[in-house]
C-alpha positions as CSV (number, residue, x, y, z in Angstrom):
1,X,37.8,35.2,42.7
2,X,36.2,36.2,39.7
3,X,35.4,40.2,39.1
4,X,31.5,40.7,39.3
5,X,29.0,39.4,42.0
6,X,28.2,36.0,42.3
7,X,25.5,35.0,44.5
8,X,25.7,31.2,45.6
9,X,23.4,28.4,47.3
10,X,25.2,27.6,51.0
11,X,22.1,25.6,52.4
12,X,18.5,26.0,52.3
13,X,15.6,24.6,54.5
14,X,11.1,25.6,54.1
15,X,12.0,28.8,55.6
16,X,14.9,30.2,54.5
17,X,17.9,30.5,52.0
18,X,21.4,30.7,52.5
19,X,23.8,32.4,50.3
20,X,27.2,33.3,49.8
21,X,27.8,36.8,48.3
22,X,31.2,37.5,46.7
23,X,32.0,40.9,45.2
24,X,35.3,41.8,43.6
25,X,36.4,44.5,41.5
26,X,39.9,43.4,41.1
27,X,41.3,45.3,43.3
28,X,38.6,45.4,46.3
29,X,37.0,42.0,47.5
30,X,34.9,41.0,50.1
31,X,32.6,37.7,50.9
32,X,29.3,37.4,53.3
33,X,26.7,34.5,53.8
34,X,23.2,36.0,54.1
35,X,20.0,34.7,54.9
36,X,17.2,35.1,52.8
37,X,13.2,34.2,51.9
38,X,12.8,31.8,49.1
39,X,11.4,34.9,47.0
40,X,14.1,37.7,47.3
41,X,16.5,36.3,44.9
42,X,13.5,37.1,42.5
43,X,12.3,39.8,43.6
44,X,16.2,40.8,42.8
45,X,15.7,39.5,39.4
46,X,12.4,41.5,38.9
47,X,13.9,44.8,40.3
48,X,16.9,44.1,37.8
49,X,14.3,44.0,34.8
50,X,15.8,46.3,32.3
51,X,18.4,48.2,34.2
52,X,19.1,51.0,32.9
53,X,16.1,52.1,30.9
54,X,17.3,56.0,30.8
55,X,20.5,57.6,31.6
56,X,19.0,58.6,35.4
57,X,17.9,55.0,36.3
58,X,18.8,54.0,39.8
59,X,18.1,50.4,41.0
60,X,18.7,49.3,44.9
61,X,18.8,46.0,46.1
62,X,19.2,44.7,49.8
63,X,19.9,41.2,50.6
64,X,20.4,39.8,54.0
65,X,20.9,42.0,57.5
66,X,22.1,45.5,58.4
67,X,20.7,44.8,62.3
68,X,24.1,43.5,63.8
69,X,21.4,41.8,66.4
70,X,20.2,39.2,63.4
71,X,22.0,36.4,62.4
72,X,24.0,36.4,59.3
73,X,25.3,39.6,56.5
74,X,24.1,41.8,54.5
75,X,24.5,43.3,51.0
76,X,23.4,46.4,49.5
77,X,23.7,47.2,45.8
78,X,22.8,50.4,44.3
79,X,22.9,49.9,40.7
80,X,23.3,53.0,38.5
81,X,24.4,55.5,35.2
82,X,27.8,56.3,34.9
83,X,27.1,58.4,31.6
84,X,24.6,59.7,29.2
85,X,25.0,57.1,27.2
86,X,23.8,54.3,29.5
87,X,27.1,52.7,30.7
88,X,26.3,51.3,34.1
89,X,28.4,50.8,37.6
90,X,26.7,48.6,41.1
91,X,28.3,50.0,44.2
92,X,28.3,47.5,46.4
93,X,28.7,47.1,49.9
94,X,29.2,43.6,51.9
95,X,28.5,43.7,55.8
96,X,29.8,40.4,57.5
97,X,27.8,39.0,60.7
98,X,30.1,40.0,62.8
99,X,30.4,43.8,61.8
100,X,28.0,46.5,63.4
101,X,27.8,49.6,61.0
102,X,29.5,49.8,57.2
103,X,33.0,50.4,57.3
104,X,33.7,48.8,60.5
105,X,35.8,45.8,60.5
106,X,34.2,43.2,58.4
107,X,33.0,45.4,55.9
108,X,33.6,45.9,52.5
109,X,32.4,49.3,50.0
110,X,34.0,48.8,46.3
111,X,32.6,49.9,42.5
112,X,31.9,47.6,39.6
113,X,31.9,48.2,35.7
114,X,28.9,47.1,34.2
115,X,27.3,46.1,30.5
116,X,24.0,46.4,30.4
117,X,23.1,43.0,28.7
118,X,25.7,40.9,32.0
119,X,22.5,42.4,34.0
120,X,20.4,40.3,32.0
121,X,21.9,36.9,32.0
122,X,22.8,38.1,36.1
123,X,18.5,38.0,36.2
124,X,18.0,35.4,34.1
125,X,20.5,32.8,36.2
126,X,18.8,34.1,38.9
127,X,16.1,32.4,38.1
128,X,17.8,29.2,37.1
129,X,19.2,28.3,40.5
130,X,18.2,25.1,41.6
131,X,18.9,24.9,45.4
132,X,19.0,20.9,45.0
133,X,22.2,21.5,42.8
134,X,24.0,24.1,45.0
135,X,23.9,26.4,42.0
136,X,24.8,29.9,41.5
137,X,24.6,33.3,39.3
138,X,27.3,35.6,38.7
139,X,26.9,39.0,37.2
140,X,29.9,40.2,35.3
141,X,31.9,42.8,35.9
142,X,32.5,44.8,32.7
143,X,35.8,44.6,30.6
144,X,36.6,40.9,31.7
145,X,36.3,38.1,29.6
């Protein structure tokens, strides 16, 4: 599994898209499948645009479901700065379809160090996802080629 965070098209129809979301920092990793509306990823790209603007900038993104009575898993991403010069990170929580609460079986939490340029590339890749080609977008972990 590549380090970082990846969103990949699994299946889609006129109403929803099923994505496989994977995350790894080299020590911890996890994956889940989430159902989203067609506009959810573009809204995510908008939410991440320009991050970080300043050292206290924080962005939160939620994909999929965290209600165990609904189908599919969920992903929570908390983007923030590690220091006053804008070194960034994302805290990621992934919940599988059968997980009843974060911290239970079928869930994972991890932190990934990021570079601002990687966040910009990720937002750009999100905009280029082609449903018919089952493409993906990848947010690269800092310090890994």
